N, C-alpha and C positions, 0 to 999 in steps of 0.2 A: 067894518070888514066882517064878513060872515064867518061862522065857525069852520065851515068847509074850506074856505080860502085860507084861514089861519093855519089849519092842520096841514094843508098842501104846501104852504110856504115853509112851515117848520120842518116838514119832511125833506124838502129840497135843501134847506140849510144844513140839516143833519147829515144828509148824504154827501154834500159837497165837503163838509168838514172832515168826514171819515176818509174820503178819497184823497184829500190834500194831506192829511196826516199820514196815510199809508204810503203815499208817493214820496214823502220826505224822509221815510225811514231808511237807514243805511243798509245796503245789501251786503250780507256777510261774504267775505272774500277768503278763499282758501289760499293764503299766501304761499304756503309750503308747496302746494300743487303748481302754482304759477312759477315759482322759482325752479321747480323741476323741469317744467316744460319750456321755459324761456331761457335761451342760452345767450349770455353776454360774452363777447370775445374779449380776452384779456390781453393787455399790452405787454405782459411779462414774457421774456423769451422762453421758448420751449426747452425743457431740460435736455442736456447733451446725452448722446448715446454712450459716451465714454464714462467709465467709473470716475469717482471724485478724485482719485489719486493720480489720474492720467489725463493728459491733453495732447492733441496733435495739431499741427499746423504747417505753414509754409514760411520759410525765411529767405529773404533776399538781401544781399549786401553788396556794397561797392566802395572802392577806396583806392589808396596809393600802394604801388608795388615797388619795393626797393631792396637793398641788401645790407647786411652787417658782416663783419669779419675782418681779418687782418689785411686781406687784399681787396676789400670792397671798393677802394678807389679805382681799381682797374675796370670795374664794371659799372661805374657811374652811380654810386649810391646817392649822390647829391642831386640827381636828376631822375626822380621816381617816375615809373610808368603807372599803369592802371591794373586793377584787379576787380573781379566781380564773381559772385557765386549765387546759386539758388538751389533749393532742395527741401525735402520734408524735414520737419522739426518735431521733436518729441519731448514732452515735459512730464517728469515723474515727481509728484509732490511728496516730499518726505514728511514735512509738517508745515505749519503756517509761515515759517520764515526761511525754510531751506528746501531746495529742489535740485534735481539732477536733469540736465538738458542735453541729450545726445542729438545729433542730426547727421544727415547725409547731404553733402553739397556738391554740385557739379560746377567746377570753377574754371575761370579763364584768366590768364595773366599776360600782360604785354609790357615790354620794357625795351627802349632803344637808347643807345648812347654812342656818341662819336667823340673821339679824342685823337688829335694829331692825324696820323696816317692809318688809323684803324677804327672800325665801328663794330658795335654789337647789337644784336636783336634777339630778345627772348620772347617767344610766343608759345604758351603752354596750355594744355587742357588737362584738368585733374578731376579725380574723385576724392573728396575730402571727408573725413569722419571726425569732426570735433566733438568732444565731450566736456561740458562745462558745468561746474557746480555754482549755483547762485544763492546768495544770502540777501534777504530783504532787510534793509537797514532802517527805512523810514517810509511809511505809507507804501507807495508802489516803487520806490527807488531800490535798486539792487546793485550789488557788486558780484563779480564772478571771476573764476579762475579755472583753468583746465588744460587739456592737451589736445593735440590734433595729429592724426595720421593721414597722409596724403599719398595717393598713387597717381603718378603722371601717366595719363593714357596716351597722350601724343604731344610731341614738342617739335617746333619748327625753328630751332635756335641756329643762329649763324653768326660768324665773325668775318670781317674783311680786313686784312692787313696787307698794305702795300699792293692792293689790287688782287690779292689772293683770297678767295672765299672758302671758308671751312664751315661745314655743318656739324653740329654737335648736339648730343642728347643731354637732358637734365638728369641730375642724380635721382635715383628712384630706389626705395621709397623715401619719404620725407617725414620727419618727426619735428614737433615744435610745441611751444607753450602759448597759452592764451590768457589775457587779462581783459576785463571789460567792465563797463559802467552803463546802467540803463534804467529805464522806467517801464513798468508794466501796467496796462489797462486790463479790462475784463477780457477782451478778445483781441488785444493788440499790444505789441511790445516794441520798443526801440532801444538800440544799444550802440555804444561806441566800443570798438574792439581792436586790440593790438595783438598781432600774431608774429612771433619770432621763431624761425626754424632753428633747431639745434643740430641738424645734420648738414654737412657741407656738400656743395657741388664738387665732386672729386674726379681727378684723372681726366680732365677735359683740356685738351690743348687748344684753347679757344682763341688765342692771339697769335699762335704760330711759333712761340718760343717759350711759353710758360706752361707747366703742367701742374695739376693738383692745386689750383687756387682755392683757398679756404674762405669762400664767401657764402652767405646763407640768406635765404629770402626773408623779407620783413614786410608786413602788410598792416596798414592802418586803415580801418574801414568803419562805415556806418551801416547798421543793419535794421531791418524792419521785419517783424514776424506777425503773421495773422493766425490766430488760434481758432479752430472750429468749435 
């Protein structure tokens, strides 16, 4: 091999080695810039627009409508009707285990009873304002107690005795107490609730010969609340 050929081959080998070495070098990456420019969507829920001590939602419940009281037999307390309500729900967090939960519920009650020669029908539309204090006893489980005020917007109650029909109104307003047991998730809660009215249906001649029967509404229901 001539000297010129040797020098030319060496030059080619040197150039190829330099190009290969340069191509294998790591290109510096500005990771901070890339992290700024590239946006990765997070699976975490967006923060609520409410403050941490307050939450709002909607509560729906349904259950059985019956009566208590000295003369509850005359209105068929052993044959319960139905009751349901729906409305906005508000939660005020006092601390990690205690909260106050007022709500506004638009309620409907229906009860029908027949005995011997008379029958009764209760059909009522109400606006209810329950206020319940809840204590969380374990994990998401809670117990609650409180009171309720109810204004009866409309009632279509009637009694029939020996073929004579009498229309009568429900007592208004209505006051009562609430006890409940339930479980709360992050945006959802379920509860079992017992409501017993303390005020009587009074001065209603519902059967044709008795006045002022002391019977009071009693409701056992299951509720579900969705929190925004």
